[in-house]
N, C-alpha and C positions, 0 to 999 in steps of 0.2 A: 674943615673936612666936609666932603659931600655926603648927603643923605643917601643911603642904599635902599633901593626899593626891590623887593622880591616879587617878580612877575611870573614866577614858575607856576605851572598848572599841573595838578596830578593827572596821571593817565592810568588807564586800566587796559591791559592787553590780555585778551582771552587766548588761551592755547587749546587747540582741539586737534583731533585726528579724525580722518574719514571714517575709521572703523566704529566710532562712537555713535554715528547717526543710524537710526533704526528704520527710517522711512525713506522712500525714494525721493520725495520732494525735498526733504531736509538734506539729503546726501548731495543731490545735484545742485541745490542752491548754494552749497559751499564749494562748488567746483570739483566735486568728487564724482566717481562713476558707480552706478548701480548695476550689478549683475549677480546672478545666483542668489537673489534675495538678501544681498549684503552690500554694504558700502565699502569701496576700495579707493585708494589714492591713484591708481593707474587704470587705464582703459582695459576692457575685457581682453584677456589673452587670446590669441588667435591660433587655432590649429594645434593645440597641445595634444600630444600623442602618447599612447600607452600600449604596451605589448603584453599579451597574455597567451596562455596555452601553447607554448612551444613544444612541438612533437616531432620526434624522429626515432628510428629504431635504435635501441640500446642493448647491447653494443652493436656498432656498425661493423658488418663483416667486410673485410678488405676486398676492394674491387667489385662489390655487389651494388647495383643501382639502388637508390633510395630517394624518398621524398622527405623534406623537412617543411613543416607548416607552422605558422604562427598567426595569431590574431592581432590585428591593429585596430585600436579604438581612438577615434578623434574625440578627445575630452574637452575641446575648446570650440571655437566658432568655425563656420564653414571656411575652408582654406585649402591649400595644397600641402599634402604630406609627402614625405619621401622616406625611403628606407632601403635596407639591404643587409647582406651578410658582410661584415667588415673584418679584414685580416690585416694586421700591422697598420691600422689607421686608415685604410683605403677600402672602398667597396670591392668585393670580389666580382670579377667579370661575370655577367649574366644574372646577377642577383639584385642589382640596383633598380629601383622603380621610383617614379614620381607621378602622382595623380591627384585629382580633385577628391576631397572628402567632405561630406556635409557634416555639420555639427552633430555629434553623437553617433555618427555612422561607424559600423563595425565591418571589417573585411578580413577574410582569411587569405593570407598570402602563402604561396608555395614556392619552394626552391627544389628543383629536380637535379639530382646528381646521376646522370645517365651512365657514367662509368664508375660510380662509387668513388671511394677515396682509398688510397693505399698507405698514407701517413696520417697521424693524428691531426685533426683540424683545430687550430688555435684561433678562434674567431668569435665574434659576437654579433648579434642582431641589433641594429640601431634604427630608430625612426626619429624623424624630426618634422619641422614645419617651416613653411615660408609665409611671411606676413604680407 
């Protein structure tokens, strides 16, 4: 019978996540991304948008012109944002916009209903971003 020689070597595998690094140099040295004073496994999100302060008369009087305003905030990096009033999954005509927004920029958007409305509006305001 032949002699058996064990040539195995022990190995040590460190397991880490990007979130555990607390300095920028440590974070980037491990292939992670540093933004907002924290370490992340993915690059900085671009053009994240938020909506605030939606205003319109309530109740809306049938057939009476009115304005709807809402505030759009770019909570990501400089990018192109878009938005509008959507009904049944599609933007309503005359409400869709697309424009450049700087990081942190806030803009008030307005939708004018020159003829008012005569039936209830079942819609929502949506904003998004393009990378």
